[in-house]
C-alpha positions in Angstrom: 64.1 57.4 141.4 62.8 56.9 137.7 65.2 58.1 134.6 63.5 59.4 131.8 63.1 57.3 128.7 64.2 59.1 125.1 61.7 57.4 122.6 61.7 57.2 118.3 59.9 55.2 116.3 58.6 54.9 112.7 55.0 54.5 114.5 53.6 57.8 113.7 51.0 60.3 115.2 47.9 59.1 113.2 47.1 56.4 115.0 47.3 55.4 119.1 50.7 53.7 119.1 52.6 56.3 120.3 50.2 57.1 123.2 49.4 53.3 123.9 53.2 52.6 124.4 53.6 55.9 126.5 50.8 54.7 128.8 52.1 51.1 129.0 55.4 52.8 130.3 53.2 55.3 132.7 51.6 52.1 134.3 55.0 50.2 135.0 57.6 53.3 136.1 54.5 55.6 137.2 55.3 59.5 136.2 58.0 58.2 134.0 59.4 61.4 131.9 59.0 60.6 128.1 61.0 62.2 125.6 59.7 62.0 122.3 62.8 62.3 119.7 60.2 61.8 116.9 57.8 59.2 115.3 57.9 60.5 112.1 60.7 58.0 110.7 59.3 56.5 107.2 57.5 53.5 107.7 60.1 50.2 108.2 63.2 52.4 107.2 65.9 51.1 109.8 68.4 53.1 108.5 67.2 56.2 108.7 65.7 55.1 112.2 69.5 54.5 112.9 70.4 57.7 111.4 67.7 60.0 113.4 68.8 58.3 117.1 72.3 58.4 116.4 72.3 61.9 115.8 70.1 62.8 118.6 72.3 60.7 121.0 75.1 63.3 121.9 72.2 65.3 123.5 70.4 62.6 125.1 71.8 62.1 129.0 73.6 58.9 129.6 71.1 58.1 132.1 68.4 57.9 129.9 67.0 55.1 128.7 66.6 55.0 125.0 63.6 53.1 123.1 64.1 52.8 119.4 61.2 50.8 117.8 61.7 50.5 113.6 60.5 46.7 113.2 59.5 45.2 110.5 60.2 42.1 111.8 57.7 41.8 114.6 56.8 38.5 115.5 59.8 36.8 113.7 62.5 35.2 114.9 64.6 38.5 115.0 65.7 39.3 119.0 64.1 41.9 120.8 66.8 43.4 123.2 67.9 45.3 125.5 72.1 46.7 125.9 74.7 48.6 127.9 77.0 50.5 126.1 80.7 51.2 126.7 79.6 54.8 128.0 77.0 53.2 130.3 73.6 54.0 128.2 71.0 51.5 128.0 69.0 51.0 124.8 66.2 49.1 123.9 64.7 48.1 120.5 64.8 45.3 117.6 68.2 43.4 116.5 67.7 44.4 113.4 70.9 47.3 113.0 68.6 50.1 114.2 70.6 51.1 117.3 74.0 49.8 115.8 74.9 52.7 115.3 74.4 54.5 118.5 76.1 51.8 120.1 79.2 52.6 117.8 78.9 55.9 118.9 79.0 55.1 122.0 82.1 52.8 122.4 80.7 49.5 121.7 78.7 47.2 124.2 79.6 45.5 127.2 76.4 43.4 127.8 72.9 42.3 126.1 70.0 40.2 126.9 67.2 39.4 124.7 63.9 40.4 126.2 62.4 37.4 127.4 60.9 37.2 130.9 57.6 37.1 131.5 56.9 39.3 134.3 58.4 42.4 131.6 56.3 41.2 128.6 52.8 42.0 128.6 51.5 38.6 128.2 49.8 37.4 125.3 52.3 39.3 123.5 50.9 40.5 119.8 53.0 39.3 117.3 52.5 42.5 115.6 52.8 45.3 118.1 56.3 44.2 119.8 56.4 48.2 120.3 53.3 47.9 122.7 53.8 44.3 125.0 58.0 44.0 124.5 60.0 47.5 124.3 57.8 49.4 126.1 57.7 47.4 129.2 61.5 46.5 129.1 62.4 50.2 128.6 60.0 51.0 131.6 61.2 48.5 133.9 65.0 49.8 133.3 63.6 53.6 134.0 62.5 52.1 136.9 65.4 50.6 138.4 65.4 46.9 137.2 68.7 45.3 136.3 69.3 44.8 132.7 70.2 41.0 133.4 66.9 40.3 134.8 64.8 41.3 131.5 66.1 37.6 129.9 68.7 35.7 128.5 72.8 36.9 127.7 73.1 37.3 124.1 76.6 37.3 122.7 77.2 40.8 121.3 79.3 40.2 118.6 76.0 38.2 116.9 73.9 41.3 117.1 73.1 43.0 113.6 74.3 45.9 112.6 74.2 48.4 109.7 76.7 51.0 108.4 76.7 54.4 106.1 78.4 53.9 103.0 81.5 56.8 102.3 81.6 58.7 99.2 84.0 57.9 96.7 86.6 60.8 96.8 87.9 61.2 93.2 90.1 64.2 91.4 87.5 67.2 91.7 85.0 64.7 92.0 82.5 62.9 94.7 80.1 60.0 94.0 77.7 60.4 96.9 74.2 59.1 98.0 71.2 61.0 99.6 71.1 59.7 103.4 68.1 62.3 103.7 65.1 64.1 102.5 63.7 66.5 104.9 60.1 67.9 105.3 61.2 71.1 104.1 62.7 69.2 100.7 66.6 69.7 101.6 68.9 66.4 100.5 71.1 65.7 103.0 74.1 63.5 101.3 77.1 61.2 103.1 79.4 63.9 102.7 81.5 65.9 105.3 83.0 69.0 104.7 86.4 67.3 104.5 85.2 64.6 101.7 85.3 67.9 100.0 88.5 69.2 100.8 90.1 65.9 100.1 88.6 66.2 96.5 90.0 69.8 96.1 87.1 71.6 96.1 87.4 74.9 97.9 84.5 76.3 99.8 84.0 79.4 98.0 84.2 77.3 94.9 80.7 76.8 92.5 79.7 73.2 92.9 77.7 71.1 90.0 75.5 68.3 91.4 73.6 65.7 89.1 71.6 62.8 90.2 70.3 60.5 87.6 67.8 62.7 86.3 69.2 66.2 86.1 71.5 68.7 87.6 71.9 72.1 88.9 74.9 74.5 89.8 75.0 75.2 93.7 76.9 77.7 95.7 78.4 77.0 98.9 76.7 78.9 101.7 76.6 79.1 105.6 73.2 79.7 106.4 69.6 79.1 104.5 69.5 83.0 104.7 71.7 83.2 102.0 70.5 81.4 99.3 68.6 83.5 96.7 65.8 83.0 94.9 65.8 80.2 92.5 68.9 79.3 93.6 70.1 76.0 94.8 73.2 75.9 97.7 74.9 73.4 99.7 75.9 74.4 103.5 76.9 72.0 106.3 73.8 71.3 108.3 73.2 71.2 112.1 74.8 67.4 112.2 77.8 68.2 110.2 76.4 66.5 106.7 76.9 68.5 103.7 73.1 69.4 102.9 71.4 70.7 99.3 69.1 73.3 99.7 66.8 75.7 97.8 65.0 79.0 98.5 61.7 78.4 100.1 61.5 75.3 97.6 62.4 71.7 97.5 66.0 70.6 96.1 64.6 67.1 96.3 62.1 68.3 93.9 64.4 69.8 91.7 67.0 67.2 91.6 64.3 64.0 91.6 65.7 62.3 94.4 64.9 59.9 97.1 67.0 58.6 100.4 69.5 56.2 98.7 69.8 57.6 95.6 73.1 58.4 93.9 74.4 62.1 93.5 77.5 63.4 92.0 79.4 66.2 93.2 82.2 68.2 90.8 83.4 71.2 90.4 81.1 73.8 87.9 82.9 74.7 84.8 
């Protein structure tokens, strides 16, 4: 029985790239179900891709093949890899840290190979589109039941690239944080969990002051998007467990003038 493939990338939907990858997978594993997690990762943004993948992972069945492509190093000496996690999940993607948050959530790696088998890759391989010629075929072969070890040479799992997420600096009634993501609504996700606010001595019913390098605003803690009133900024625990800054029918990112990676300071309001 063909296994499903969960596919996430920065390939977008304007061009034919995603559709061609899907077609390649269907030729190798006819009728393969493809779950499109999303293809709107900002171009070449490996960290956002890794974060998107790890947040989706708990909702993806462990027997589903995971295909992740954010690959600014296509055609360079970086490896194209397929790995098995401690949870017996198979992941396919570039060795640039994109997969590392996911395999860490799964308890680490037990096996990894470099995708080099000529009967797996679509020859001649384009150096600028490994998504089509290397990663999509590898995921499809795995979905069709091909053993991981037959895709190429074994790789030392300890030598693979990893990335991490910065922890906020927790002080007395203050946090130094970072913008993890800005979604299409302008909501600003911080690298802050509710426990970080508690550790800083900031109570759930306490108003906060949030400052960027450009400006600042007062913020009220809320539970739902609907609790925020006109012209108000709120802070809630989002569906993934992060603290997110939101505005009533407007963009919190525009208000604070922040982008992904920018510093943000959270303190108790006077």
